[in-house]
VONU-659415 format. One record per residue (C-alpha): residue number from 1; residue in three letters; x, y, z. Coordinates in steps of 0.02 Angstrom, whole numbers, padded with zeros to 5 digits. Example, Ala and Ser with C-alpha at 12.3 -4.5 7.8 and 13.67 -1.06 7.14 Angstrom:
2
    nr   rest     east    north       up
     1    ALA    00615   -00225    00390
     2    SER    00684   -00053    00357
! end
This chain:
299
    nr   rest     east    north       up
     1    MET    00000    00000    00000
     2    SER    00140    00122    00043
     3    SER    00219    00088   -00127
     4    LEU    00055    00128   -00214
     5    LEU    00034    00289   -00116
     6    SER    00211    00341   -00161
     7    THR    00175    00311   -00344
     8    VAL    00015    00413   -00341
     9    LYS    00100    00554   -00245
    10    SER    00244    00561   -00368
    11    LEU    00122    00581   -00512
    12    PHE    00052    00742   -00440
    13    THR    00207    00807   -00350
    14    PRO    00349    00771   -00472
    15    ASP    00529    00802   -00422
    16    THR    00557    00965   -00516
    17    PRO    00656    01125   -00487
    18    PRO    00574    01274   -00400
    19    PRO    00466    01378   -00519
    20    LEU    00534    01525   -00617
    21    ASP    00495    01693   -00539
    22    LEU    00420    01837   -00638
    23    ALA    00587    01914   -00686
    24    ALA    00652    01746   -00747
    25    ARG    00493    01715   -00848
    26    LYS    00514    01886   -00930
    27    ARG    00692    01842   -00982
    28    VAL    00632    01676   -01052
    29    ALA    00489    01759   -01147
    30    LEU    00599    01892   -01227
    31    ASP    00730    01763   -01273
    32    THR    00599    01653   -01354
    33    VAL    00525    01796   -01456
    34    ASN    00695    01864   -01510
    35    ARG    00758    01694   -01568
    36    THR    00598    01637   -01654
    37    PRO    00643    01695   -01832
    38    GLN    00814    01612   -01823
    39    ILE    00745    01452   -01748
    40    THR    00607    01443   -01879
    41    GLN    00731    01464   -02021
    42    LYS    00846    01332   -01946
    43    TYR    00709    01200   -01944
    44    ALA    00621    01250   -02104
    45    HIS    00675    01084   -02181
    46    LEU    00568    00997   -02049
    47    GLY    00416    01102   -02091
    48    ALA    00446    01249   -01973
    49    SER    00349    01403   -02023
    50    LEU    00281    01566   -01953
    51    SER    00127    01553   -02062
    52    SER   -00047    01533   -01991
    53    SER   -00228    01546   -02045
    54    PHE   -00385    01604   -01956
    55    ILE   -00535    01490   -01972
    56    ASP   -00692    01593   -01945
    57    CYS   -00825    01458   -01955
    58    GLN   -00853    01271   -01939
    59    LEU   -00757    01164   -02064
    60    PRO   -00845    01034   -02174
    61    PRO   -00865    00857   -02107
    62    LEU   -00720    00740   -02138
    63    SER   -00720    00581   -02239
    64    PRO   -00798    00423   -02166
    65    PRO   -00672    00300   -02095
    66    SER   -00580    00187   -02216
    67    THR   -00534    00067   -02076
    68    THR   -00613   -00001   -01918
    69    THR   -00451    00017   -01819
    70    PRO   -00498    00104   -01656
    71    THR   -00422    00270   -01609
    72    LYS   -00306    00252   -01458
    73    TYR   -00322    00373   -01313
    74    THR   -00180    00402   -01190
    75    ILE   -00192    00504   -01030
    76    VAL   -00031    00581   -00961
    77    ASN    00001    00704   -00820
    78    SER    00107    00824   -00920
    79    ASP    00133    00989   -01007
    80    ALA    00056    00977   -01182
    81    TYR    00221    01002   -01275
    82    THR    00308    00877   -01160
    83    ALA    00170    00752   -01201
    84    ALA    00192    00786   -01387
    85    ARG    00380    00764   -01378
    86    SER    00358    00601   -01283
    87    LEU    00234    00541   -01413
    88    LEU    00356    00579   -01553
    89    THR    00497    00492   -01460
    90    HIS    00394    00333   -01435
    91    HIS    00309    00342   -01605
    92    PRO    00431    00408   -01736
    93    GLU    00303    00368   -01871
    94    ALA    00206    00517   -01801
    95    ILE    00335    00644   -01861
    96    GLY    00246    00778   -01962
    97    LYS    00076    00714   -01907
    98    VAL    00057    00786   -01730
    99    ALA   -00059    00929   -01681
   100    VAL   -00062    01010   -01508
   101    LEU   -00215    01102   -01444
   102    ASN   -00188    01278   -01376
   103    LEU   -00325    01312   -01248
   104    ALA   -00329    01494   -01296
   105    SER   -00390    01668   -01263
   106    ASP   -00505    01735   -01399
   107    GLN   -00470    01915   -01344
   108    HIS   -00281    01937   -01354
   109    PRO   -00135    01845   -01438
   110    GLY   -00064    01720   -01315
   111    GLY   -00186    01780   -01183
   112    GLY   -00082    01938   -01162
   113    TRP    00073    01832   -01129
   114    LEU    00207    01967   -01144
   115    SER    00114    02077   -01020
   116    SER    00051    01951   -00893
   117    LEU    00197    01826   -00903
   118    SER    00079    01701   -00824
   119    ARG    00084    01511   -00820
   120    THR   -00080    01466   -00905
   121    GLN   -00084    01325   -01033
   122    GLU   -00077    01446   -01180
   123    GLU    00064    01549   -01107
   124    ALA    00160    01391   -01062
   125    LEU    00159    01347   -01248
   126    CYS    00221    01521   -01293
   127    TYR    00373    01512   -01176
   128    SER    00435    01351   -01256
   129    SER    00405    01374   -01441
   130    THR    00387    01486   -01593
   131    LEU    00197    01495   -01573
   132    TYR    00172    01676   -01520
   133    PRO    00212    01767   -01684
   134    THR    00086    01657   -01776
   135    LEU   -00056    01723   -01667
   136    LEU   -00078    01881   -01770
   137    PRO   -00161    02032   -01686
   138    SER   -00275    02048   -01839
   139    TYR   -00360    01884   -01789
   140    TYR   -00420    01957   -01623
   141    PRO   -00542    01969   -01542
   142    TRP   -00671    01842   -01597
   143    PRO   -00834    01800   -01506
   144    ASN   -00825    01683   -01356
   145    THR   -01006    01630   -01376
   146    GLY   -01141    01663   -01504
   147    PRO   -01118    01687   -01693
   148    GLY   -00937    01672   -01747
   149    CYS   -00876    01587   -01588
   150    VAL   -00836    01422   -01674
   151    ALA   -00670    01485   -01740
   152    GLY   -00484    01464   -01716
   153    ILE   -00308    01478   -01782
   154    TYR   -00208    01343   -01870
   155    SER   -00018    01359   -01854
   156    PRO    00060    01217   -01956
   157    GLY    00245    01227   -01914
   158    ILE    00282    01271   -01733
   159    VAL    00456    01230   -01666
   160    VAL    00463    01168   -01486
   161    PHE    00643    01211   -01440
   162    LYS    00632    01238   -01252
   163    ASP    00582    01126   -01107
   164    ASP    00426    01161   -01005
   165    LEU    00405    01283   -00861
   166    ASP    00434    01146   -00734
   167    HIS    00609    01129   -00806
   168    TRP    00648    01315   -00822
   169    CYS    00618    01322   -01010
   170    LEU    00797    01271   -01042
   171    ASP    00848    01244   -01223
   172    LEU    00817    01067   -01283
   173    GLY    00957    00965   -01357
   174    GLU    00964    00960   -01546
   175    GLU    00893    00783   -01546
   176    GLU    00746    00837   -01436
   177    VAL    00681    00983   -01540
   178    ARG    00514    00946   -01623
   179    VAL    00401    01029   -01752
   180    VAL    00214    01015   -01725
   181    ALA    00053    01097   -01782
   182    VAL   -00043    01200   -01654
   183    LEU   -00233    01217   -01650
   184    THR   -00288    01377   -01560
   185    VAL   -00469    01369   -01500
   186    ALA   -00555    01451   -01350
   187    ALA   -00679    01369   -01231
   188    PRO   -00832    01465   -01169
   189    ARG   -00789    01571   -01018
   190    GLY   -00878    01545   -00853
   191    PRO   -01034    01453   -00913
   192    LYS   -01166    01419   -00782
   193    THR   -01184    01237   -00739
   194    ARG   -01316    01118   -00673
   195    ARG   -01313    00944   -00599
   196    GLY   -01392    00816   -00714
   197    GLU   -01496    00664   -00671
   198    ASP   -01338    00560   -00672
   199    GLY   -01263    00672   -00537
   200    GLU   -01131    00748   -00652
   201    GLU   -01109    00934   -00684
   202    ALA   -01159    00997   -00856
   203    ILE   -01172    01165   -00944
   204    ARG   -01343    01239   -00905
   205    ASP   -01369    01334   -01068
   206    GLU   -01393    01206   -01207
   207    LYS   -01346    01336   -01337
   208    VAL   -01176    01361   -01255
   209    ALA   -01156    01173   -01236
   210    GLU   -01189    01151   -01422
   211    GLU   -01063    01288   -01462
   212    LEU   -00936    01193   -01358
   213    ARG   -00974    01035   -01456
   214    GLY   -00946    01136   -01614
   215    LYS   -00778    01197   -01552
   216    ILE   -00724    01019   -01512
   217    ARG   -00778    00963   -01685
   218    LEU   -00675    01107   -01757
   219    VAL   -00520    01046   -01664
   220    TYR   -00535    00873   -01741
   221    ARG   -00576    00940   -01914
   222    MET   -00430    01063   -01911
   223    ALA   -00312    00923   -01865
   224    ALA   -00371    00780   -01974
   225    GLY   -00413    00896   -02119
   226    ASN   -00230    00948   -02122
   227    GLY   -00164    00770   -02119
   228    LYS   -00129    00761   -01931
   229    GLU   -00157    00588   -01859
   230    TYR   -00102    00620   -01679
   231    ILE   -00179    00753   -01566
   232    VAL   -00124    00815   -01394
   233    LEU   -00278    00894   -01315
   234    GLY   -00212    00965   -01153
   235    THR   -00356    01009   -01035
   236    TYR   -00478    01059   -01171
   237    PRO   -00620    01097   -01156
   238    PHE   -00590    01132   -00972
   239    SER   -00502    01265   -00872
   240    PHE   -00500    01256   -00682
   241    LEU   -00547    01440   -00679
   242    THR   -00688    01415   -00804
   243    TYR   -00749    01248   -00737
   244    PRO   -00708    01247   -00549
   245    PHE   -00818    01095   -00515
   246    LEU   -00687    00988   -00600
   247    LEU   -00570    01013   -00452
   248    SER   -00666    00879   -00358
   249    HIS   -00644    00749   -00494
   250    SER   -00499    00641   -00551
   251    PHE   -00391    00693   -00696
   252    LEU   -00478    00558   -00799
   253    LEU   -00634    00666   -00805
   254    PRO   -00586    00773   -00956
   255    PHE   -00578    00614   -01061
   256    SER   -00744    00546   -01002
   257    LEU   -00833    00714   -01020
   258    LEU   -00756    00744   -01191
   259    LEU   -00835    00584   -01255
   260    HIS   -00996    00618   -01159
   261    LEU   -01013    00790   -01237
   262    LEU   -00995    00725   -01414
   263    THR   -01083    00558   -01404
   264    PRO   -01167    00511   -01517
   265    ASP   -01112    00650   -01634
   266    LEU   -00923    00632   -01614
   267    ARG   -00870    00506   -01743
   268    ARG   -00710    00416   -01787
   269    CYS   -00626    00514   -01927
   270    ASP   -00526    00440   -02067
   271    GLY   -00342    00452   -02020
   272    LEU   -00359    00489   -01833
   273    ARG   -00243    00365   -01748
   274    ARG   -00207    00429   -01574
   275    VAL   -00274    00561   -01454
   276    ARG   -00168    00608   -01303
   277    LEU   -00245    00700   -01156
   278    SER   -00126    00803   -01049
   279    PRO   -00231    00861   -00901
   280    HIS   -00104    00970   -00811
   281    PRO   -00022    01118   -00901
   282    SER    00141    01112   -00805
   283    ARG    00177    00942   -00733
   284    SER    00290    00812   -00809
   285    GLY    00229    00636   -00841
   286    ASP    00278    00473   -00921
   287    GLU    00211    00377   -01069
   288    GLY    00043    00364   -00983
   289    ASP   -00103    00245   -00976
   290    PRO   -00184    00195   -01141
   291    VAL   -00372    00204   -01155
   292    ARG   -00446    00131   -01314
   293    GLY   -00613    00178   -01389
   294    ARG   -00701    00182   -01555
   295    VAL   -00847    00283   -01620
   296    GLN   -00921    00257   -01792
   297    GLY   -00941    00376   -01939
   298    CYS   -00857    00546   -01959
   299    VAL   -00849    00711   -01867
! end
């Protein structure tokens, strides 16, 4: 029993250095921004790019599945980029086919990263990669709910060249640098909730809930429609500030609620091989526990 407790404790309290203070985060942020053009050029042969596109409405449904092979789901306690790098290390066939979700602000690029220097999921991605310049000011703001809220930014060639905040955003070794696509989509802010007949919390306003379903569909369509077969979802569609009731649940809940929200209308898309959920924005994890599931049809 003591061994089990030690294992569980280590998952949520990893042995990591003390966090960077505000001044240190500012130095990291400025260094990342200043080096981004050079880094992008250096890894252009791997698909690195500062290009991006704003998607202002829902994308068309994807093709029906050409195979009955189930999509594999893996849950890891990790920063999203760390999870993506681990995925690429363990699955080299995924190179060029990985997309990472940016749980984003729809008001300001990077959630106002260079001003706030915070540690949110979106800002954590900005510290470690070339993402920030692809979030063009001209894209902002877009509606959080209502017409036009199902929207986002597709950044196809983001270079992850620094470690996560838990590890001081130190430069990665040459063999550890990775290029991924980033999907920038915002969840509804502060929706009112209710407790359903099954005892679980749910969004009270069905219109907002349907908009959330639309945003999740957009994430999958952005990824698979651009040839990405592996997705790292982070905590989407949940933020502990936006959905405080999740604090009382296990970190498996995002996975179960994600499927619950979209069933029966989330469908297995042609080409989607693996979905990785990374519940904590700044905690390192290992290869994780696989969860397999299959849903029929297309998104």
